[in-house]
LOTOR-585484 format. One line per field, with one value per atom (N, C-alpha, C): residue number from 1; y negated, z, x. Coordinates in Angstrom, 2 decimals. Example, Ala and Ser with C-alpha at 12.3 -4.5 7.8 and 13.67 -1.06 7.14 Angstrom:
2
k <- c(1,1,1,2,2,2)
north <- c(5.69,4.50,3.30,2.25,1.06,-0.03)
up <- c(7.80,7.80,7.80,7.08,7.14,7.87)
east <- c(13.19,12.30,13.20,12.85,13.67,12.90)
END
This chain:
106
k <- c(1,1,1,2,2,2,3,3,3,4,4,4,5,5,5,6,6,6,7,7,7,8,8,8,9,9,9,10,10,10,11,11,11,12,12,12,13,13,13,14,14,14,15,15,15,16,16,16,17,17,17,18,18,18,19,19,19,20,20,20,21,21,21,22,22,22,23,23,23,24,24,24,25,25,25,26,26,26,27,27,27,28,28,28,29,29,29,30,30,30,31,31,31,32,32,32,33,33,33,34,34,34,35,35,35,36,36,36,37,37,37,38,38,38,39,39,39,40,40,40,41,41,41,42,42,42,43,43,43,44,44,44,45,45,45,46,46,46,47,47,47,48,48,48,49,49,49,50,50,50,51,51,51,52,52,52,53,53,53,54,54,54,55,55,55,56,56,56,57,57,57,58,58,58,59,59,59,60,60,60,61,61,61,62,62,62,63,63,63,64,64,64,65,65,65,66,66,66,67,67,67,68,68,68,69,69,69,70,70,70,71,71,71,72,72,72,73,73,73,74,74,74,75,75,75,76,76,76,77,77,77,78,78,78,79,79,79,80,80,80,81,81,81,82,82,82,83,83,83,84,84,84,85,85,85,86,86,86,87,87,87,88,88,88,89,89,89,90,90,90,91,91,91,92,92,92,93,93,93,94,94,94,95,95,95,96,96,96,97,97,97,98,98,98,99,99,99,100,100,100,101,101,101,102,102,102,103,103,103,104,104,104,105,105,105,106,106,106)
north <- c(1.19,-0.07,-1.37,-2.21,-3.39,-4.52,-5.19,-6.46,-7.44,-8.79,-9.97,-10.17,-10.83,-10.82,-12.33,-13.13,-14.33,-14.27,-14.46,-14.43,-15.84,-16.05,-17.36,-17.05,-17.57,-17.43,-18.50,-19.00,-20.09,-19.83,-20.51,-20.18,-20.99,-20.58,-21.25,-22.02,-23.34,-24.47,-24.20,-23.06,-22.91,-22.15,-22.45,-22.30,-20.99,-20.50,-19.22,-18.09,-18.48,-17.39,-17.67,-16.57,-16.42,-15.81,-15.62,-14.89,-15.74,-15.16,-15.88,-15.56,-16.95,-16.82,-16.56,-15.40,-14.93,-15.31,-15.43,-15.99,-15.08,-14.13,-13.21,-13.23,-13.34,-13.20,-11.99,-10.79,-9.77,-9.59,-9.39,-9.32,-7.96,-7.45,-6.08,-6.12,-5.99,-6.11,-7.07,-8.32,-9.45,-9.24,-8.20,-7.74,-7.57,-7.83,-7.76,-8.55,-9.38,-10.36,-9.88,-9.84,-9.87,-10.87,-11.69,-13.03,-13.07,-13.19,-13.24,-14.95,-15.31,-16.60,-17.58,-17.05,-17.78,-18.40,-19.71,-20.39,-20.50,-20.74,-20.84,-20.84,-20.24,-20.20,-21.53,-22.40,-23.68,-23.57,-22.86,-22.53,-21.52,-20.89,-19.80,-19.59,-19.31,-18.56,-17.81,-17.12,-16.30,-16.86,-18.09,-18.60,-19.29,-19.67,-20.22,-19.96,-19.99,-19.75,-20.82,-21.69,-22.45,-22.29,-22.07,-21.44,-22.37,-22.61,-23.30,-22.33,-22.66,-21.52,-22.13,-21.38,-22.01,-22.77,-22.73,-23.26,-24.44,-24.72,-25.56,-24.92,-25.88,-25.59,-24.71,-23.58,-22.91,-22.64,-22.79,-22.77,-21.24,-20.52,-19.23,-19.50,-19.22,-19.53,-18.23,-17.85,-16.68,-16.38,-15.02,-14.61,-13.43,-13.54,-12.56,-12.19,-13.59,-13.40,-13.20,-12.13,-11.98,-11.62,-11.71,-11.36,-10.06,-9.21,-7.91,-7.51,-8.28,-8.36,-9.52,-9.83,-11.16,-10.72,-11.13,-10.84,-12.29,-12.97,-14.48,-14.27,-13.28,-13.26,-13.06,-12.30,-11.97,-12.86,-13.63,-14.60,-13.85,-12.85,-11.91,-12.19,-12.40,-12.45,-11.60,-10.86,-9.98,-10.26,-10.49,-11.28,-10.18,-9.80,-8.91,-9.80,-9.34,-10.11,-10.35,-11.08,-11.29,-12.50,-12.67,-14.13,-14.53,-15.79,-16.72,-17.62,-18.24,-19.25,-19.26,-19.25,-19.63,-20.86,-21.85,-23.12,-23.67,-24.14,-24.83,-26.45,-26.88,-28.22,-29.32,-30.31,-31.28,-31.69,-31.43,-31.67,-33.24,-34.09,-35.53,-35.63,-34.77,-35.13,-33.81,-33.02,-31.84,-32.08,-33.14,-33.42,-33.98,-34.87,-35.26,-33.82,-32.94,-31.81,-30.90,-30.93,-29.99,-30.53,-31.90,-32.64,-32.41,-32.50,-31.89,-30.37,-29.61,-28.29,-27.99,-28.35,-28.24,-28.96,-29.94,-30.29,-29.45,-29.16,-28.24,-26.95,-26.44,-25.19,-24.99,-26.00,-26.05,-25.61)
up <- c(-0.11,-0.03,-0.03,-0.64,-0.80,-0.02,0.67,1.30,1.21,1.61,1.64,3.32,3.61,4.96,5.17,5.93,6.23,7.87,8.12,9.58,9.86,11.27,11.97,13.41,13.88,15.36,15.91,17.04,17.81,19.34,20.06,21.40,22.02,22.95,24.09,24.88,25.15,25.75,27.54,27.63,28.94,29.77,30.67,31.48,32.01,32.66,32.86,32.05,30.63,29.88,28.61,28.68,27.61,26.46,26.33,25.04,23.97,22.74,21.47,20.84,20.59,19.75,18.32,18.00,16.53,15.80,14.63,13.69,12.27,12.06,10.78,10.23,8.92,8.21,7.52,7.56,6.69,5.81,4.73,3.60,3.01,3.03,2.27,1.42,0.33,-0.96,-1.07,-0.73,-0.69,0.07,0.90,1.53,3.03,3.64,5.01,5.47,6.35,6.86,8.23,8.82,10.15,10.35,11.39,11.63,13.10,13.49,14.84,14.93,16.31,16.40,16.58,16.59,16.57,18.00,18.04,19.55,19.51,18.70,18.56,17.29,17.43,16.18,16.26,15.40,15.49,14.75,13.82,13.23,11.82,11.96,10.94,10.52,9.22,8.60,7.58,6.67,5.55,4.58,4.40,3.16,3.75,5.13,5.56,7.07,7.30,8.87,8.97,9.91,10.38,11.75,11.74,12.80,12.98,14.26,14.92,15.37,14.54,14.93,15.40,15.66,16.21,15.24,13.98,12.82,12.18,12.86,12.67,12.01,11.82,11.31,10.03,9.86,8.78,8.31,7.13,6.36,5.41,5.78,4.81,4.23,2.97,2.20,1.32,1.09,0.64,0.41,0.13,0.23,1.18,1.82,2.89,3.68,4.32,5.39,6.67,7.46,8.76,9.67,10.96,11.91,12.15,11.91,12.27,13.58,13.97,15.64,16.02,17.31,18.03,19.26,19.46,20.87,21.30,21.86,22.34,23.19,24.18,24.92,23.96,23.15,22.11,20.90,20.68,19.84,18.22,18.25,17.08,16.44,15.14,14.63,13.37,13.04,11.67,10.96,9.80,9.06,7.74,7.40,6.53,5.25,4.16,3.13,2.07,0.67,-0.30,-0.16,0.10,0.41,-0.98,-1.09,-2.29,-2.08,-0.64,-0.60,1.00,1.36,2.38,2.51,3.19,3.25,4.63,4.91,6.10,5.71,6.70,6.68,7.38,7.14,7.71,9.12,10.04,11.45,11.47,11.13,11.07,10.18,9.40,8.50,8.41,9.38,9.55,9.88,10.58,10.85,9.51,8.70,7.26,6.31,6.52,5.88,6.24,7.61,8.18,7.53,7.36,6.83,5.33,4.72,3.31,2.93,3.88,3.81,3.86,5.07,5.41,4.45,3.96,2.82,1.59,1.18,0.00,0.15,1.32,1.40,2.15,2.04,2.56,1.63)
east <- c(0.84,0.08,0.81,0.60,1.31,0.84,1.82,1.07,2.18,1.50,2.34,2.54,3.81,4.10,4.64,4.24,4.95,5.23,6.69,7.09,7.51,7.29,7.85,7.98,9.08,9.31,9.60,9.03,9.27,9.64,10.51,10.89,9.60,9.18,8.26,8.93,8.39,8.90,8.78,7.87,7.59,8.86,9.23,10.48,10.28,9.27,8.71,8.85,8.94,8.69,9.82,10.60,11.44,11.10,9.75,9.12,9.02,9.22,9.15,7.62,7.39,6.07,6.26,5.49,5.87,4.50,4.68,3.64,3.56,2.91,2.85,1.77,1.69,0.50,0.58,-0.28,0.07,-1.14,-1.20,-2.55,-2.35,-3.41,-3.41,-4.66,-4.17,-5.13,-6.07,-5.83,-6.52,-7.99,-8.16,-9.09,-9.18,-7.82,-7.60,-6.61,-6.64,-5.68,-5.32,-4.02,-3.81,-2.92,-3.27,-2.29,-2.25,-0.82,-0.42,0.01,0.21,0.43,-0.54,-1.98,-2.90,-3.24,-3.34,-3.68,-5.31,-5.96,-7.55,-8.03,-9.15,-10.14,-10.95,-10.84,-11.32,-12.98,-13.20,-14.31,-14.27,-15.44,-15.45,-16.91,-16.98,-18.28,-17.75,-18.72,-18.46,-17.60,-17.42,-16.53,-15.22,-15.10,-14.02,-13.60,-12.55,-11.84,-10.92,-11.03,-9.90,-9.27,-7.92,-7.26,-6.37,-5.84,-4.94,-3.74,-2.65,-1.43,-0.36,0.62,1.85,2.67,2.18,2.78,2.07,0.84,0.04,-1.53,-2.57,-3.60,-3.60,-4.30,-4.34,-5.73,-6.00,-7.33,-7.49,-8.37,-8.54,-10.07,-9.73,-11.18,-11.15,-12.43,-12.79,-14.26,-14.74,-15.89,-16.14,-17.53,-17.82,-16.79,-16.12,-15.12,-15.93,-15.36,-15.77,-14.54,-14.68,-13.63,-13.94,-12.91,-12.58,-12.26,-11.20,-10.63,-10.43,-10.28,-9.72,-9.23,-7.98,-7.46,-6.80,-7.56,-7.07,-5.73,-5.61,-4.48,-3.34,-3.45,-2.29,-2.07,-3.32,-2.98,-3.33,-4.12,-4.27,-5.58,-5.47,-6.82,-6.62,-8.00,-7.91,-9.17,-9.10,-10.22,-10.32,-11.53,-11.91,-12.84,-12.65,-13.46,-12.45,-13.00,-12.23,-11.40,-10.17,-9.50,-8.97,-9.41,-9.16,-7.85,-7.84,-6.78,-6.52,-5.12,-4.67,-3.76,-4.13,-3.34,-3.02,-1.58,-1.50,-1.79,-2.50,-3.05,-2.05,-1.81,-1.23,-1.82,-1.19,-1.82,-2.26,-1.61,-2.05,-3.49,-3.83,-4.96,-5.98,-5.64,-6.49,-7.97,-8.11,-9.66,-10.41,-9.48,-9.98,-10.19,-9.37,-9.28,-10.67,-10.67,-11.87,-13.05,-13.29,-14.52,-14.56,-13.68,-13.60,-13.95,-13.35,-13.92,-15.04,-15.61,-16.89,-17.98,-17.58,-18.46,-18.54,-17.19,-17.00,-17.80,-17.84,-18.32,-19.76,-20.53,-21.78,-22.75)
END
């Protein structure tokens, strides 16, 4: 099975934790996404997911998207459906982008 993987590692600024925050995106056949390093799920519907990751806001657009798995403690999200696009949003403009995406997919 082929897949796409994006890796990112960031040291936590928390002095109690020497743990490294890992941000991976693994896509399997444009039908399944496994994402780590997710801080928060901002919003989602069957056409768009907006996630806050350790690398910044991430928008995932597609068709028949639904959350297969969510582990808030580990920062892991699995999304199933047909993926059309994944894009990191500029944090300064993420509010404008959220508005744009919301209008686009209503």
